[in-house]
N, CA and C atoms as a LAMMPS dump frame, in Angstrom:
ITEM: TIMESTEP
0
ITEM: NUMBER OF ATOMS
663
ITEM: BOX BOUNDS ff ff ff
-5.0000000000000000e+02 5.0000000000000000e+02
-5.0000000000000000e+02 5.0000000000000000e+02
-5.0000000000000000e+02 5.0000000000000000e+02
ITEM: ATOMS id mol type element x y z
1 1 1 N -188.7 95.199 14.043
2 1 2 C -187.789 96.224 14.547
3 1 3 C -187.077 95.75 15.81
4 2 1 N -187.844 95.112 16.691
5 2 2 C -187.256 94.576 17.915
6 2 3 C -186.257 93.477 17.597
7 3 1 N -186.572 92.716 16.533
8 3 2 C -185.667 91.633 16.133
9 3 3 C -184.322 92.205 15.675
10 4 1 N -184.371 93.29 14.892
11 4 2 C -183.143 93.93 14.406
12 4 3 C -182.344 94.5 15.568
13 5 1 N -183.052 95.111 16.512
14 5 2 C -182.39 95.667 17.687
15 5 3 C -181.701 94.569 18.485
16 6 1 N -182.394 93.458 18.636
17 6 2 C -181.832 92.326 19.365
18 6 3 C -180.616 91.756 18.638
19 7 1 N -180.699 91.703 17.3
20 7 2 C -179.583 91.216 16.509
21 7 3 C -178.364 92.107 16.681
22 8 1 N -178.589 93.432 16.651
23 8 2 C -177.483 94.373 16.798
24 8 3 C -176.817 94.217 18.161
25 9 1 N -177.624 94.071 19.186
26 9 2 C -177.076 93.931 20.529
27 9 3 C -176.302 92.624 20.683
28 10 1 N -176.819 91.571 20.057
29 10 2 C -176.153 90.273 20.16
30 10 3 C -174.849 90.233 19.375
31 11 1 N -174.742 91.108 18.359
32 11 2 C -173.531 91.131 17.528
33 11 3 C -172.733 92.419 17.72
34 12 1 N -172.954 93.049 18.842
35 12 2 C -172.3 94.328 19.104
36 12 3 C -170.78 94.204 19.05
37 13 1 N -170.237 93.153 19.654
38 13 2 C -168.789 92.963 19.672
39 13 3 C -168.238 92.784 18.257
40 14 1 N -168.987 92.057 17.425
41 14 2 C -168.552 91.858 16.04
42 14 3 C -168.547 93.167 15.279
43 15 1 N -169.637 93.934 15.382
44 15 2 C -169.71 95.223 14.698
45 15 3 C -168.64 96.19 15.211
46 16 1 N -168.387 96.15 16.514
47 16 2 C -167.379 97.032 17.105
48 16 3 C -165.996 96.673 16.582
49 17 1 N -165.709 95.369 16.519
50 17 2 C -164.408 94.912 16.022
51 17 3 C -164.202 95.298 14.564
52 18 1 N -165.238 95.112 13.751
53 18 2 C -165.155 95.472 12.334
54 18 3 C -164.95 96.979 12.178
55 19 1 N -165.686 97.767 12.933
56 19 2 C -165.586 99.23 12.848
57 19 3 C -164.202 99.709 13.259
58 20 1 N -163.692 99.169 14.355
59 20 2 C -162.358 99.569 14.837
60 20 3 C -161.294 99.189 13.822
61 21 1 N -161.422 98.004 13.253
62 21 2 C -160.446 97.543 12.264
63 21 3 C -160.455 98.419 11.018
64 22 1 N -161.645 98.805 10.564
65 22 2 C -161.756 99.678 9.388
66 22 3 C -161.166 101.058 9.68
67 23 1 N -161.526 101.618 10.827
68 23 2 C -161.032 102.949 11.196
69 23 3 C -159.519 102.956 11.38
70 24 1 N -158.992 101.898 11.979
71 24 2 C -157.538 101.818 12.175
72 24 3 C -156.812 101.722 10.838
73 25 1 N -157.369 100.954 9.898
74 25 2 C -156.771 100.828 8.57
75 25 3 C -156.723 102.189 7.87
76 26 1 N -157.83 102.905 7.933
77 26 2 C -157.89 104.233 7.307
78 26 3 C -156.945 105.208 8.017
79 27 1 N -156.849 105.077 9.337
80 27 2 C -155.936 105.928 10.114
81 27 3 C -154.487 105.718 9.672
82 28 1 N -154.088 104.465 9.503
83 28 2 C -152.732 104.172 9.04
84 28 3 C -152.492 104.747 7.646
85 29 1 N -153.505 104.644 6.781
86 29 2 C -153.378 105.177 5.43
87 29 3 C -153.21 106.694 5.462
88 30 1 N -153.947 107.362 6.336
89 30 2 C -153.832 108.816 6.46
90 30 3 C -152.444 109.223 6.933
91 31 1 N -151.875 108.455 7.859
92 31 2 C -150.508 108.729 8.317
93 31 3 C -149.533 108.564 7.159
94 32 1 N -149.736 107.526 6.382
95 32 2 C -148.876 107.273 5.236
96 32 3 C -148.96 108.411 4.215
97 33 1 N -150.172 108.886 3.938
98 33 2 C -150.344 109.987 2.998
99 33 3 C -149.71 111.27 3.526
100 34 1 N -149.822 111.487 4.84
101 34 2 C -149.249 112.683 5.452
102 34 3 C -147.727 112.683 5.364
103 35 1 N -147.117 111.535 5.589
104 35 2 C -145.653 111.442 5.621
105 35 3 C -145.029 111.391 4.237
106 36 1 N -145.734 110.807 3.283
107 36 2 C -145.158 110.62 1.949
108 36 3 C -145.712 111.593 0.907
109 37 1 N -146.769 112.32 1.256
110 37 2 C -147.445 113.228 0.313
111 37 3 C -147.885 112.466 -0.941
112 38 1 N -148.315 111.247 -0.744
113 38 2 C -148.723 110.394 -1.861
114 38 3 C -150.091 109.779 -1.564
115 39 1 N -150.92 109.696 -2.614
116 39 2 C -152.239 109.079 -2.499
117 39 3 C -152.25 107.698 -3.161
118 40 1 N -151.077 107.107 -3.319
119 40 2 C -150.94 105.869 -4.08
120 40 3 C -151.842 104.752 -3.565
121 41 1 N -151.941 104.594 -2.254
122 41 2 C -152.704 103.485 -1.681
123 41 3 C -154.152 103.842 -1.351
124 42 1 N -154.622 104.936 -1.905
125 42 2 C -155.994 105.349 -1.638
126 42 3 C -157.009 104.342 -2.204
127 43 1 N -156.591 103.578 -3.201
128 43 2 C -157.485 102.569 -3.793
129 43 3 C -157.88 101.505 -2.768
130 44 1 N -157.1 101.374 -1.69
131 44 2 C -157.413 100.388 -0.666
132 44 3 C -158.757 100.675 0.013
133 45 1 N -159.119 101.951 0.074
134 45 2 C -160.403 102.325 0.676
135 45 3 C -161.547 101.765 -0.167
136 46 1 N -161.432 101.88 -1.485
137 46 2 C -162.448 101.338 -2.382
138 46 3 C -162.494 99.811 -2.286
139 47 1 N -161.319 99.192 -2.253
140 47 2 C -161.276 97.734 -2.132
141 47 3 C -161.918 97.266 -0.827
142 48 1 N -161.708 98.035 0.231
143 48 2 C -162.305 97.673 1.515
144 48 3 C -163.818 97.864 1.484
145 49 1 N -164.271 98.892 0.799
146 49 2 C -165.707 99.11 0.641
147 49 3 C -166.355 97.904 -0.049
148 50 1 N -165.699 97.409 -1.1
149 50 2 C -166.207 96.235 -1.801
150 50 3 C -166.193 95.001 -0.899
151 51 1 N -165.205 94.936 -0.008
152 51 2 C -165.097 93.803 0.922
153 51 3 C -166.22 93.818 1.955
154 52 1 N -166.741 95.003 2.258
155 52 2 C -167.811 95.131 3.238
156 52 3 C -169.141 94.62 2.681
157 53 1 N -169.313 94.695 1.357
158 53 2 C -170.594 94.348 0.734
159 53 3 C -171.07 92.935 1.073
160 54 1 N -170.253 91.877 0.907
161 54 2 C -170.758 90.539 1.257
162 54 3 C -171.113 90.405 2.732
163 55 1 N -170.356 91.06 3.601
164 55 2 C -170.674 91.035 5.027
165 55 3 C -171.988 91.759 5.296
166 56 1 N -172.205 92.87 4.605
167 56 2 C -173.457 93.613 4.758
168 56 3 C -174.645 92.782 4.275
169 57 1 N -174.444 92.03 3.192
170 57 2 C -175.522 91.196 2.654
171 57 3 C -175.915 90.111 3.655
172 58 1 N -174.937 89.395 4.178
173 58 2 C -175.26 88.317 5.12
174 58 3 C -175.797 88.865 6.439
175 59 1 N -175.307 90.019 6.84
176 59 2 C -175.835 90.642 8.059
177 59 3 C -177.308 90.988 7.884
178 60 1 N -177.646 91.493 6.705
179 60 2 C -179.04 91.814 6.409
180 60 3 C -179.898 90.546 6.388
181 61 1 N -179.407 89.507 5.717
182 61 2 C -180.17 88.266 5.604
183 61 3 C -180.381 87.605 6.957
184 62 1 N -179.366 87.649 7.793
185 62 2 C -179.478 87.074 9.13
186 62 3 C -180.514 87.822 9.961
187 63 1 N -180.69 89.11 9.683
188 63 2 C -181.619 89.934 10.456
189 63 3 C -183.082 89.639 10.133
190 64 1 N -183.301 88.941 9
191 64 2 C -184.683 88.64 8.606
192 64 3 C -185.226 87.476 9.433
193 65 1 N -186.392 87.65 10.049
194 65 2 C -186.961 86.568 10.864
195 65 3 C -187.332 85.346 10.038
196 66 1 N -187.69 85.557 8.759
197 66 2 C -188.035 84.457 7.882
198 66 3 C -187.557 84.78 6.478
199 67 1 N -186.913 83.798 5.859
200 67 2 C -186.319 84.032 4.548
201 67 3 C -186.855 83.027 3.54
202 68 1 N -187.466 83.546 2.469
203 68 2 C -187.961 82.703 1.396
204 68 3 C -186.788 82.022 0.683
205 69 1 N -186.949 80.768 0.36
206 69 2 C -185.87 79.978 -0.234
207 69 3 C -185.401 80.555 -1.568
208 70 1 N -186.332 80.992 -2.396
209 70 2 C -185.967 81.518 -3.714
210 70 3 C -185.312 82.901 -3.607
211 71 1 N -185.77 83.681 -2.651
212 71 2 C -185.14 84.979 -2.389
213 71 3 C -183.726 84.759 -1.889
214 72 1 N -183.572 83.753 -1.038
215 72 2 C -182.246 83.426 -0.518
216 72 3 C -181.295 83.032 -1.638
217 73 1 N -181.759 82.234 -2.603
218 73 2 C -180.912 81.813 -3.723
219 73 3 C -180.441 83.026 -4.53
220 74 1 N -181.351 83.981 -4.746
221 74 2 C -180.998 85.203 -5.471
222 74 3 C -179.924 85.986 -4.72
223 75 1 N -180.143 86.175 -3.419
224 75 2 C -179.171 86.89 -2.604
225 75 3 C -177.845 86.14 -2.544
226 76 1 N -177.913 84.825 -2.512
227 76 2 C -176.69 84.004 -2.459
228 76 3 C -175.84 84.243 -3.703
229 77 1 N -176.47 84.315 -4.86
230 77 2 C -175.742 84.55 -6.115
231 77 3 C -175.079 85.925 -6.108
232 78 1 N -175.805 86.934 -5.639
233 78 2 C -175.241 88.284 -5.559
234 78 3 C -174.083 88.301 -4.57
235 79 1 N -174.299 87.659 -3.432
236 79 2 C -173.258 87.568 -2.397
237 79 3 C -171.999 86.901 -2.939
238 80 1 N -172.179 85.818 -3.683
239 80 2 C -171.047 85.077 -4.228
240 80 3 C -170.234 85.911 -5.211
241 81 1 N -170.904 86.792 -5.957
242 81 2 C -170.211 87.653 -6.911
243 81 3 C -169.281 88.638 -6.209
244 82 1 N -169.717 89.136 -5.05
245 82 2 C -168.934 90.141 -4.34
246 82 3 C -167.967 89.544 -3.319
247 83 1 N -168.173 88.292 -2.935
248 83 2 C -167.367 87.692 -1.879
249 83 3 C -165.863 87.713 -2.139
250 84 1 N -165.379 87.431 -3.363
251 84 2 C -163.921 87.443 -3.588
252 84 3 C -163.264 88.791 -3.318
253 85 1 N -164.051 89.878 -3.3
254 85 2 C -163.468 91.195 -3.033
255 85 3 C -162.862 91.29 -1.636
256 86 1 N -163.362 90.47 -0.698
257 86 2 C -162.858 90.538 0.676
258 86 3 C -161.43 89.991 0.796
259 87 1 N -161.167 88.743 0.345
260 87 2 C -159.778 88.256 0.42
261 87 3 C -158.874 88.832 -0.665
262 88 1 N -159.463 89.47 -1.671
263 88 2 C -158.674 90.05 -2.77
264 88 3 C -157.615 91.021 -2.26
265 89 1 N -157.92 91.717 -1.171
266 89 2 C -157.015 92.758 -0.666
267 89 3 C -155.659 92.172 -0.289
268 90 1 N -155.613 90.881 0.046
269 90 2 C -154.333 90.249 0.362
270 90 3 C -153.368 90.385 -0.804
271 91 1 N -153.879 90.274 -2.014
272 91 2 C -153.016 90.339 -3.196
273 91 3 C -152.499 91.744 -3.466
274 92 1 N -153.035 92.741 -2.765
275 92 2 C -152.511 94.1 -2.921
276 92 3 C -151.094 94.221 -2.369
277 93 1 N -150.637 93.191 -1.669
278 93 2 C -149.235 93.16 -1.221
279 93 3 C -148.276 93.188 -2.411
280 94 1 N -148.773 92.816 -3.587
281 94 2 C -147.952 92.865 -4.801
282 94 3 C -147.48 94.284 -5.103
283 95 1 N -148.231 95.282 -4.626
284 95 2 C -147.856 96.671 -4.893
285 95 3 C -146.603 97.101 -4.142
286 96 1 N -146.195 96.311 -3.164
287 96 2 C -144.981 96.647 -2.404
288 96 3 C -143.738 96.639 -3.286
289 97 1 N -143.778 95.85 -4.378
290 97 2 C -142.6 95.746 -5.235
291 97 3 C -142.33 97.027 -6.019
292 98 1 N -143.336 97.903 -6.117
293 98 2 C -143.131 99.176 -6.812
294 98 3 C -143.075 100.345 -5.837
295 99 1 N -143.017 100.028 -4.552
296 99 2 C -142.949 101.083 -3.543
297 99 3 C -141.579 101.749 -3.582
298 100 1 N -141.583 103.071 -3.658
299 100 2 C -140.319 103.817 -3.731
300 100 3 C -140.014 104.571 -2.444
301 101 1 N -140.935 104.516 -1.486
302 101 2 C -140.725 105.248 -0.248
303 101 3 C -139.759 104.51 0.67
304 102 1 N -139.024 105.27 1.497
305 102 2 C -138.123 104.65 2.467
306 102 3 C -138.905 104.073 3.639
307 103 1 N -140.201 104.432 3.715
308 103 2 C -141.063 103.921 4.783
309 103 3 C -141.762 102.639 4.325
310 104 1 N -140.972 101.688 3.868
311 104 2 C -141.527 100.438 3.384
312 104 3 C -142.29 99.708 4.48
313 105 1 N -141.799 99.796 5.694
314 105 2 C -142.462 99.127 6.816
315 105 3 C -143.879 99.666 7.026
316 106 1 N -144.051 100.971 6.765
317 106 2 C -145.375 101.578 6.904
318 106 3 C -146.301 101.093 5.796
319 107 1 N -145.75 100.966 4.589
320 107 2 C -146.546 100.438 3.483
321 107 3 C -147.044 99.023 3.807
322 108 1 N -146.17 98.225 4.397
323 108 2 C -146.544 96.858 4.777
324 108 3 C -147.664 96.888 5.816
325 109 1 N -147.529 97.769 6.817
326 109 2 C -148.555 97.885 7.854
327 109 3 C -149.899 98.315 7.267
328 110 1 N -149.863 99.272 6.356
329 110 2 C -151.095 99.787 5.751
330 110 3 C -151.824 98.678 4.988
331 111 1 N -151.094 98.006 4.096
332 111 2 C -151.729 96.962 3.293
333 111 3 C -152.202 95.804 4.167
334 112 1 N -151.377 95.418 5.147
335 112 2 C -151.758 94.31 6.02
336 112 3 C -152.991 94.651 6.849
337 113 1 N -153.104 95.895 7.284
338 113 2 C -154.281 96.307 8.062
339 113 3 C -155.548 96.172 7.223
340 114 1 N -155.492 96.634 5.986
341 114 2 C -156.65 96.513 5.091
342 114 3 C -156.914 95.049 4.742
343 115 1 N -155.842 94.293 4.487
344 115 2 C -155.99 92.885 4.12
345 115 3 C -156.598 92.065 5.255
346 116 1 N -156.126 92.291 6.479
347 116 2 C -156.663 91.557 7.626
348 116 3 C -158.124 91.915 7.892
349 117 1 N -158.457 93.179 7.665
350 117 2 C -159.857 93.587 7.808
351 117 3 C -160.715 92.886 6.764
352 118 1 N -160.208 92.829 5.531
353 118 2 C -160.931 92.144 4.459
354 118 3 C -161.118 90.668 4.747
355 119 1 N -160.069 90.008 5.237
356 119 2 C -160.17 88.578 5.508
357 119 3 C -161.098 88.312 6.688
358 120 1 N -161.129 89.22 7.647
359 120 2 C -162.048 89.08 8.771
360 120 3 C -163.491 89.195 8.281
361 121 1 N -163.756 90.155 7.42
362 121 2 C -165.092 90.308 6.845
363 121 3 C -165.48 89.073 6.039
364 122 1 N -164.513 88.503 5.363
365 122 2 C -164.734 87.3 4.565
366 122 3 C -165.189 86.141 5.449
367 123 1 N -164.469 85.905 6.528
368 123 2 C -164.797 84.772 7.398
369 123 3 C -166.093 85.005 8.169
370 124 1 N -166.34 86.218 8.573
371 124 2 C -167.607 86.52 9.251
372 124 3 C -168.786 86.276 8.321
373 125 1 N -168.624 86.685 7.057
374 125 2 C -169.699 86.513 6.083
375 125 3 C -169.908 85.037 5.757
376 126 1 N -168.813 84.289 5.595
377 126 2 C -168.898 82.85 5.346
378 126 3 C -169.62 82.159 6.503
379 127 1 N -169.29 82.546 7.716
380 127 2 C -169.895 81.951 8.901
381 127 3 C -171.406 82.227 8.943
382 128 1 N -171.794 83.461 8.62
383 128 2 C -173.219 83.809 8.579
384 128 3 C -173.961 83.018 7.505
385 129 1 N -173.333 82.91 6.339
386 129 2 C -173.971 82.187 5.241
387 129 3 C -174.141 80.715 5.581
388 130 1 N -173.152 80.12 6.211
389 130 2 C -173.26 78.718 6.584
390 130 3 C -174.383 78.511 7.606
391 131 1 N -174.547 79.468 8.518
392 131 2 C -175.635 79.395 9.503
393 131 3 C -176.99 79.374 8.811
394 132 1 N -177.14 80.221 7.788
395 132 2 C -178.407 80.257 7.051
396 132 3 C -178.603 78.992 6.236
397 133 1 N -177.513 78.455 5.673
398 133 2 C -177.606 77.222 4.906
399 133 3 C -178.031 76.051 5.793
400 134 1 N -177.573 76.068 7.03
401 134 2 C -177.95 75.016 7.975
402 134 3 C -179.447 75.04 8.272
403 135 1 N -180.021 76.228 8.183
404 135 2 C -181.473 76.356 8.416
405 135 3 C -182.292 75.911 7.214
406 136 1 N -181.658 75.92 6.038
407 136 2 C -182.383 75.576 4.814
408 136 3 C -182.035 74.186 4.284
409 137 1 N -180.849 73.688 4.658
410 137 2 C -180.412 72.373 4.185
411 137 3 C -179.909 71.553 5.366
412 138 1 N -179.243 70.464 5.076
413 138 2 C -178.649 69.656 6.135
414 138 3 C -177.185 70.057 6.349
415 139 1 N -176.6 69.514 7.394
416 139 2 C -175.241 69.88 7.783
417 139 3 C -174.219 69.548 6.701
418 140 1 N -174.355 68.392 6.082
419 140 2 C -173.413 67.963 5.054
420 140 3 C -173.454 68.895 3.841
421 141 1 N -174.652 69.243 3.409
422 141 2 C -174.806 70.13 2.253
423 141 3 C -174.27 71.523 2.549
424 142 1 N -174.572 72.028 3.747
425 142 2 C -174.1 73.355 4.139
426 142 3 C -172.569 73.396 4.179
427 143 1 N -171.964 72.349 4.686
428 143 2 C -170.504 72.276 4.756
429 143 3 C -169.895 72.214 3.363
430 144 1 N -170.506 71.439 2.484
431 144 2 C -170.009 71.304 1.108
432 144 3 C -170.104 72.631 0.359
433 145 1 N -171.238 73.305 0.483
434 145 2 C -171.437 74.58 -0.215
435 145 3 C -170.462 75.636 0.293
436 146 1 N -170.286 75.719 1.605
437 146 2 C -169.389 76.73 2.168
438 146 3 C -167.941 76.47 1.764
439 147 1 N -167.524 75.202 1.744
440 147 2 C -166.155 74.863 1.337
441 147 3 C -165.943 75.164 -0.143
442 148 1 N -166.936 74.799 -0.971
443 148 2 C -166.847 75.086 -2.405
444 148 3 C -166.789 76.586 -2.654
445 149 1 N -167.566 77.323 -1.883
446 149 2 C -167.595 78.78 -2.012
447 149 3 C -166.226 79.385 -1.733
448 150 1 N -165.521 78.853 -0.771
449 150 2 C -164.192 79.366 -0.423
450 150 3 C -163.231 79.202 -1.596
451 151 1 N -163.253 78.027 -2.235
452 151 2 C -162.368 77.806 -3.376
453 151 3 C -162.812 78.609 -4.601
454 152 1 N -164.112 78.798 -4.757
455 152 2 C -164.603 79.67 -5.833
456 152 3 C -164.135 81.109 -5.617
457 153 1 N -164.041 81.498 -4.354
458 153 2 C -163.533 82.837 -4.037
459 153 3 C -162.068 82.961 -4.441
460 154 1 N -161.313 81.864 -4.229
461 154 2 C -159.922 81.859 -4.683
462 154 3 C -159.826 82.061 -6.178
463 155 1 N -160.729 81.408 -6.918
464 155 2 C -160.765 81.58 -8.374
465 155 3 C -161.189 82.998 -8.734
466 156 1 N -162.142 83.53 -7.974
467 156 2 C -162.591 84.903 -8.205
468 156 3 C -161.47 85.911 -7.999
469 157 1 N -160.635 85.665 -7
470 157 2 C -159.486 86.543 -6.753
471 157 3 C -158.522 86.487 -7.935
472 158 1 N -158.334 85.288 -8.484
473 158 2 C -157.471 85.154 -9.663
474 158 3 C -158.02 85.968 -10.831
475 159 1 N -159.329 85.86 -11.063
476 159 2 C -159.952 86.617 -12.157
477 159 3 C -159.777 88.116 -11.963
478 160 1 N -159.866 88.555 -10.721
479 160 2 C -159.749 89.98 -10.445
480 160 3 C -158.328 90.491 -10.505
481 161 1 N -157.4 89.734 -9.922
482 161 2 C -156.017 90.202 -9.842
483 161 3 C -155.273 90.063 -11.166
484 162 1 N -155.396 88.91 -11.811
485 162 2 C -154.57 88.634 -12.985
486 162 3 C -155.288 88.871 -14.309
487 163 1 N -156.593 88.658 -14.351
488 163 2 C -157.355 88.938 -15.573
489 163 3 C -158.096 90.27 -15.493
490 164 1 N -158.027 90.906 -14.331
491 164 2 C -158.528 92.264 -14.114
492 164 3 C -160.043 92.39 -14.317
493 165 1 N -160.794 91.37 -13.918
494 165 2 C -162.246 91.448 -13.973
495 165 3 C -162.789 92.018 -12.663
496 166 1 N -163.922 92.727 -12.783
497 166 2 C -164.628 93.242 -11.613
498 166 3 C -165.92 92.45 -11.411
499 167 1 N -166.488 92.542 -10.203
500 167 2 C -167.693 91.772 -9.872
501 167 3 C -168.855 92.091 -10.803
502 168 1 N -168.967 93.351 -11.205
503 168 2 C -170.128 93.769 -12.004
504 168 3 C -169.981 93.435 -13.492
505 169 1 N -168.823 92.897 -13.88
506 169 2 C -168.633 92.58 -15.297
507 169 3 C -169.425 91.357 -15.728
508 170 1 N -170.011 90.64 -14.785
509 170 2 C -170.904 89.553 -15.148
510 170 3 C -172.162 90.109 -15.804
511 171 1 N -172.444 91.403 -15.568
512 171 2 C -173.575 92.08 -16.207
513 171 3 C -173.124 92.941 -17.375
514 172 1 N -171.992 93.625 -17.22
515 172 2 C -171.549 94.556 -18.254
516 172 3 C -170.759 93.88 -19.376
517 173 1 N -170.088 92.78 -19.06
518 173 2 C -169.263 92.12 -20.068
519 173 3 C -169.289 90.594 -19.884
520 174 1 N -170.482 90.009 -19.83
521 174 2 C -170.597 88.591 -19.474
522 174 3 C -169.982 87.633 -20.492
523 175 1 N -170.097 87.949 -21.777
524 175 2 C -169.627 87.037 -22.818
525 175 3 C -168.139 86.756 -22.707
526 176 1 N -167.345 87.81 -22.626
527 176 2 C -165.892 87.652 -22.541
528 176 3 C -165.504 86.954 -21.241
529 177 1 N -166.181 87.325 -20.157
530 177 2 C -165.905 86.716 -18.855
531 177 3 C -166.157 85.211 -18.891
532 178 1 N -167.311 84.798 -19.411
533 178 2 C -167.65 83.376 -19.455
534 178 3 C -166.732 82.596 -20.401
535 179 1 N -166.297 83.233 -21.464
536 179 2 C -165.359 82.57 -22.388
537 179 3 C -164.04 82.302 -21.685
538 180 1 N -163.545 83.281 -20.938
539 180 2 C -162.288 83.104 -20.198
540 180 3 C -162.419 82.017 -19.142
541 181 1 N -163.537 82.027 -18.424
542 181 2 C -163.769 81.01 -17.389
543 181 3 C -163.864 79.625 -18.029
544 182 1 N -164.556 79.528 -19.154
545 182 2 C -164.718 78.254 -19.851
546 182 3 C -163.374 77.726 -20.351
547 183 1 N -162.544 78.61 -20.882
548 183 2 C -161.222 78.202 -21.368
549 183 3 C -160.355 77.667 -20.237
550 184 1 N -160.427 78.326 -19.087
551 184 2 C -159.653 77.868 -17.927
552 184 3 C -160.152 76.51 -17.459
553 185 1 N -161.469 76.315 -17.513
554 185 2 C -162.077 75.077 -17.025
555 185 3 C -161.791 73.884 -17.93
556 186 1 N -161.888 74.088 -19.251
557 186 2 C -161.745 72.949 -20.18
558 186 3 C -160.317 72.77 -20.679
559 187 1 N -159.456 73.757 -20.445
560 187 2 C -158.05 73.644 -20.862
561 187 3 C -157.126 73.906 -19.67
562 188 1 N -157.176 73.018 -18.678
563 188 2 C -156.392 73.249 -17.453
564 188 3 C -154.886 73.306 -17.683
565 189 1 N -154.371 72.526 -18.634
566 189 2 C -152.929 72.5 -18.871
567 189 3 C -152.433 73.773 -19.558
568 190 1 N -153.353 74.488 -20.199
569 190 2 C -152.993 75.77 -20.805
570 190 3 C -153.117 76.918 -19.808
571 191 1 N -153.714 76.636 -18.657
572 191 2 C -153.92 77.665 -17.634
573 191 3 C -153.515 77.115 -16.262
574 192 1 N -152.315 76.59 -16.198
575 192 2 C -151.841 75.945 -14.975
576 192 3 C -151.749 76.931 -13.811
577 193 1 N -151.334 78.159 -14.121
578 193 2 C -151.214 79.155 -13.047
579 193 3 C -152.573 79.457 -12.425
580 194 1 N -153.617 79.512 -13.257
581 194 2 C -154.964 79.784 -12.748
582 194 3 C -155.405 78.695 -11.785
583 195 1 N -155.181 77.435 -12.169
584 195 2 C -155.555 76.311 -11.309
585 195 3 C -154.697 76.253 -10.051
586 196 1 N -153.404 76.488 -10.217
587 196 2 C -152.5 76.454 -9.063
588 196 3 C -152.856 77.534 -8.058
589 197 1 N -153.099 78.735 -8.559
590 197 2 C -153.472 79.836 -7.671
591 197 3 C -154.792 79.539 -6.971
592 198 1 N -155.787 79.06 -7.739
593 198 2 C -157.102 78.772 -7.166
594 198 3 C -157.007 77.731 -6.057
595 199 1 N -156.262 76.666 -6.308
596 199 2 C -156.146 75.587 -5.318
597 199 3 C -155.368 76.037 -4.085
598 200 1 N -154.224 76.682 -4.295
599 200 2 C -153.388 77.088 -3.159
600 200 3 C -154.008 78.233 -2.368
601 201 1 N -154.53 79.229 -3.068
602 201 2 C -155.154 80.346 -2.37
603 201 3 C -156.443 79.886 -1.696
604 202 1 N -157.175 78.998 -2.369
605 202 2 C -158.382 78.436 -1.772
606 202 3 C -158.051 77.643 -0.515
607 203 1 N -156.966 76.847 -0.567
608 203 2 C -156.548 76.073 0.605
609 203 3 C -156.136 77 1.746
610 204 1 N -155.465 78.087 1.398
611 204 2 C -155.069 79.089 2.391
612 204 3 C -156.308 79.687 3.067
613 205 1 N -157.306 80.027 2.287
614 205 2 C -158.552 80.578 2.842
615 205 3 C -159.31 79.536 3.653
616 206 1 N -159.305 78.302 3.179
617 206 2 C -160.012 77.226 3.878
618 206 3 C -159.392 76.971 5.242
619 207 1 N -158.065 76.918 5.315
620 207 2 C -157.386 76.709 6.591
621 207 3 C -157.634 77.882 7.533
622 208 1 N -157.627 79.08 6.973
623 208 2 C -157.921 80.259 7.78
624 208 3 C -159.332 80.219 8.328
625 209 1 N -160.266 79.75 7.488
626 209 2 C -161.652 79.646 7.935
627 209 3 C -161.801 78.592 9.031
628 210 1 N -161.072 77.501 8.898
629 210 2 C -161.093 76.45 9.92
630 210 3 C -160.597 76.991 11.267
631 211 1 N -159.504 77.766 11.216
632 211 2 C -158.977 78.376 12.442
633 211 3 C -159.957 79.401 12.996
634 212 1 N -160.555 80.186 12.092
635 212 2 C -161.519 81.209 12.516
636 212 3 C -162.706 80.583 13.217
637 213 1 N -163.245 79.506 12.639
638 213 2 C -164.396 78.833 13.245
639 213 3 C -164.049 78.275 14.616
640 214 1 N -162.816 77.774 14.741
641 214 2 C -162.391 77.191 16.009
642 214 3 C -162.403 78.226 17.122
643 215 1 N -161.852 79.406 16.842
644 215 2 C -161.778 80.451 17.853
645 215 3 C -163.071 81.249 17.975
646 216 1 N -163.788 81.394 16.841
647 216 2 C -165.022 82.156 16.847
648 216 3 C -166.115 81.443 17.633
649 217 1 N -166.1 80.113 17.549
650 217 2 C -167.105 79.339 18.281
651 217 3 C -166.726 79.138 19.733
652 218 1 N -165.466 79.476 20.075
653 218 2 C -165.007 79.388 21.457
654 218 3 C -164.331 80.692 21.854
655 219 1 N -165.083 81.795 21.916
656 219 2 C -164.502 83.102 22.152
657 219 3 C -163.78 83.213 23.493
658 220 1 N -164.115 82.362 24.438
659 220 2 C -163.475 82.447 25.755
660 220 3 C -162.035 81.985 25.714
661 221 1 N -161.676 81.237 24.647
662 221 2 C -160.319 80.76 24.509
663 221 3 C -159.47 81.746 23.729
């Protein structure tokens, strides 16, 4: 209990920043609903909830004084399934093309607020996971796994945005999901957009993570 209390106090600024960012995003959405009398972007709240899950998982794991290796592997797999939900919100910018309101600037602010919150949760969770990997493996392995995870998240975003898969469909509809993934993997020339999106979006996330680590490890700057 004391360990959890100490963890909360040591990460108070992080929790405060995440809370403020979430509340501000919801506040902007409420203003948008009030002015337009539309609930069109209400789905962003659900998407943000899904984005919180991987951060909640790593926060919980970090709070444990000792973590069994096999338990960690199980949690890692669950975490990996939900992780793409955090950067996925960036792709909700696609909804701007069907926006009919004259307050387009507000729509941009609303989506960007949710997207930035999601990407922040993504990088915080990646950073926590890499810290735990460093405790269980060596530096090279931890770096390789975290980098691979970022690009896998890019692929996960593609599956969610363009093929419309959800994280839980690995349990509810695994056969179709694995067939689609296998086809993309073994027939790259037939799925060029999938590979292009995965590589470019993954590179975008990787560069963002590199910048995040630079400033996160040097908060005084």
